[in-house]
C-alpha positions in Angstrom: -113.6 10.8 -31.1 -115.7 8.4 -33.1 -119.5 8.2 -32.6 -120.1 5.0 -34.5 -117.8 2.1 -35.6 -118.5 -0.7 -37.9 -117.2 -4.1 -36.7 -116.7 -6.8 -39.4 -116.3 -10.3 -38.0 -117.3 -13.9 -38.3 -120.8 -15.3 -38.1 -119.0 -18.3 -36.5 -117.0 -18.1 -33.3 -113.9 -19.9 -34.5 -112.0 -22.6 -32.7 -110.0 -20.6 -30.2 -111.8 -19.2 -27.2 -109.7 -16.0 -27.4 -111.7 -14.9 -30.5 -114.9 -14.8 -28.4 -113.1 -13.1 -25.5 -111.7 -10.4 -27.8 -115.2 -9.9 -29.3 -116.6 -9.4 -25.8 -113.8 -7.0 -24.9 -114.4 -4.9 -28.1 -118.2 -4.8 -27.2 -117.5 -3.8 -23.6 -115.0 -1.1 -24.7 -117.3 0.3 -27.3 -120.1 0.6 -24.8 -117.8 2.1 -22.2 -116.7 4.8 -24.6 -120.3 5.4 -25.8 -119.4 4.5 -29.4 -122.4 3.0 -31.3 -121.7 -0.4 -32.9 -122.7 -0.8 -36.6 -122.4 -4.5 -37.6 -123.9 -7.2 -39.8 -127.1 -7.7 -37.9 -126.7 -11.4 -37.1 -127.1 -13.1 -33.7 -124.5 -15.9 -34.3 -120.8 -16.2 -33.9 -118.6 -13.2 -33.1 -121.2 -10.9 -34.6 -123.7 -11.9 -32.0 -121.2 -11.8 -29.2 -120.1 -8.2 -30.0 -123.7 -7.0 -30.4 -124.9 -8.7 -27.3 -122.0 -7.4 -25.2 -122.6 -3.8 -26.3 -126.3 -4.1 -25.5 -125.6 -5.8 -22.1 -123.3 -2.9 -21.3 -125.9 -0.3 -22.1 -124.6 0.7 -25.6 -126.4 1.2 -28.9 -126.3 -1.2 -31.8 -127.3 -0.8 -35.4 -127.5 -4.0 -37.5 -127.6 -4.2 -41.3 -128.5 -7.6 -42.7 -129.4 -8.6 -46.3 -132.7 -10.4 -46.7 -130.8 -13.5 -48.0 -128.9 -13.8 -44.6 -131.8 -12.9 -42.3 -132.5 -16.6 -41.4 -129.0 -18.0 -41.9 -127.4 -15.6 -39.5 -130.5 -15.4 -37.3 -131.0 -11.7 -37.4 -130.8 -10.1 -34.0 -134.2 -9.1 -32.7 -133.1 -6.9 -29.8 -131.1 -4.2 -31.5 -131.4 -0.4 -31.2 -132.0 -0.5 -35.0 -132.1 -3.2 -37.6 -132.0 -2.5 -41.3 -133.0 -5.4 -43.7 -131.5 -4.6 -47.1 -131.6 -6.2 -50.5 -128.1 -7.5 -50.9 -124.5 -7.7 -49.6 -123.4 -4.6 -51.5 -126.2 -2.5 -50.0 -125.2 -3.9 -46.6 -121.6 -2.8 -46.9 -122.5 0.6 -48.3 -125.0 1.3 -45.5 -122.5 0.1 -42.8 -119.9 2.4 -44.3 -122.4 5.3 -44.3 -123.5 4.7 -40.7 -120.0 4.5 -39.3 -117.0 6.7 -38.7 -114.4 3.9 -38.8 -114.1 0.1 -39.0 -112.6 -2.6 -36.8 -112.0 -6.1 -38.4 -112.0 -9.1 -36.0 -111.4 -12.7 -37.1 -113.8 -14.0 -39.7 -114.2 -15.8 -43.0 -114.8 -14.8 -46.6 -117.5 -12.2 -45.8 -115.3 -10.5 -43.3 -112.4 -10.3 -45.8 -114.8 -9.0 -48.5 -116.0 -6.2 -46.2 -112.4 -5.4 -45.1 -110.9 -5.3 -48.6 -113.8 -3.2 -50.0 -113.1 -0.6 -47.3 -109.4 -0.7 -47.9 -110.0 -0.3 -51.6 -112.3 2.7 -51.0 -109.5 4.2 -48.9 -106.9 3.5 -51.6 -109.1 5.1 -54.3 -109.9 8.1 -52.0 -113.6 7.3 -52.1 -113.3 7.8 -48.3 -110.6 8.1 -45.7 -112.1 6.2 -42.8 -109.8 4.6 -40.2 -109.6 0.8 -40.6 -108.2 -1.3 -37.8 -107.3 -5.0 -38.0 -107.5 -6.8 -34.7 -104.9 -9.5 -35.2 -106.1 -11.8 -32.4 -103.5 -14.5 -31.5 -101.8 -13.9 -34.9 -105.0 -14.8 -36.8 -104.2 -12.4 -39.7 -100.4 -13.0 -39.8 -100.5 -14.8 -43.2 -102.8 -12.2 -44.7 -100.6 -9.4 -43.5 -97.6 -11.2 -45.0 -99.4 -11.5 -48.3 -100.4 -7.8 -48.3 -96.7 -7.0 -47.6 -95.8 -9.2 -50.6 -98.3 -7.3 -52.8 -96.6 -4.1 -51.7 -93.0 -5.4 -52.3 -94.0 -6.7 -55.7 -95.4 -3.3 -56.8 -99.1 -4.2 -56.9 -100.3 -1.6 -54.4 -100.6 2.1 -55.0 -100.4 3.0 -51.4 -98.3 1.9 -48.5 -99.8 -0.8 -46.3 -99.3 1.4 -43.2 -101.4 4.2 -44.8 -104.2 1.8 -45.6 -105.0 0.4 -42.1 -103.7 -0.1 -38.7 -102.9 -3.5 -37.0 -103.2 -4.2 -33.3 -103.0 -7.4 -31.2 -105.4 -6.5 -28.4 -108.8 -4.9 -28.0 -107.4 -2.3 -25.6 -104.9 -1.2 -28.2 -107.6 -0.9 -30.8 -109.8 1.3 -28.7 -106.9 3.4 -27.4 -106.1 4.2 -31.0 -109.6 5.6 -31.5 -110.0 7.9 -28.5 
C-alpha cells in the first residue's frame, strides 16, 4: 500500500472535459484510499482540480512549487503543506522524495519532463518507484508509440513494460496500487 503518490499533470485543463473528470476521479480515489497527494503546488488546471478534490474529500495534500511559478500557477493557499523551492530540479527531487510512486495525467512540457526524469531514474536504478501513465481518451497514444519505436530501434536499455504501467481509467490506476 502506498502512503503518498506524486501526481504530474497540466497546469491547464486541456480541451476535453474528460481530462478534468479523470483528475477529479484520481483525487477522489486517493482521498478514499487515504493516500496523500504530492503535486506541483499550483491552483490552476488539472493540478488544481486534483488537489482541490483530494482536500474536499478529506485527504491530505503536499504541494511543491518553485518560486518562479508561484504566481504563474497561482500557488495553492489551502494545502496541508506547501513547499516553495528554488527551481524546477529541486521541485522534482522533493516530489520524488516525498512520494512512494507517481501517476502521470495529461499535461504539457513540464509533465513530460517530470515523467521522463522519473522513468530515467528507474532505468538507471537510482530508484524503483512505480510510475503509472493515465492514458485518458488515448491522450498519450502517440508518445507510447514513440517510446515503443525507441525500444524497437535499440535506444532503450530496459523494456518499456518494466519502466512504467499504462492504464486508461482512474479506477484501473488506483486498483493497481492497492
